[in-house]
C-alpha positions in Angstrom: -52.2 6.6 9.4 -53.9 8.7 6.7 -53.2 8.2 3.0 -51.8 11.7 2.6 -49.3 11.2 5.4 -48.2 7.9 4.0 -47.5 9.5 0.6 -45.7 12.4 2.2 -43.4 10.1 4.2 -42.7 8.0 1.1 -41.8 11.0 -0.9 -39.6 12.4 1.8 -37.7 9.1 1.8 -36.9 9.6 -1.9 -35.9 13.2 -1.4 -33.3 12.5 1.2 -30.7 10.9 -1.1 -31.0 13.9 -3.5 -30.3 16.3 -0.6 -27.3 14.2 0.5 -26.0 14.2 -3.1 -26.3 17.9 -3.2 -24.4 18.3 0.1 -21.7 16.0 -1.1 -21.3 17.9 -4.4 -21.1 21.2 -2.5 -18.5 19.7 -0.2 -16.5 18.5 -3.2 -16.7 21.8 -4.9 -15.6 23.6 -1.8 -12.6 21.3 -1.4 -11.7 21.7 -5.0 -11.9 25.5 -4.9 -9.8 25.6 -1.7 -7.2 23.4 -3.3 -7.1 25.6 -6.4 -6.8 28.8 -4.4 -3.9 27.2 -2.4 -2.2 26.2 -5.6 -2.7 29.7 -7.0 -1.3 31.2 -3.8 1.8 29.0 -4.1 2.2 30.0 -7.7 2.1 33.7 -6.7 4.6 33.2 -3.8 7.0 31.5 -6.2 6.6 34.2 -8.8 7.3 36.9 -6.2 10.3 35.0 -5.0 12.0 34.7 -8.4 
């Protein structure tokens, strides 16, 4: 294996966790925003009802 290929593989191993973290953060943000929108919708429904 060439030196460049070894370096490239090593660096890609380090990049993977960062990508996973980004994906997790995105998923968390999406869940949080969906939850907030649901709460807002509930609040509006209650306001309309009263």
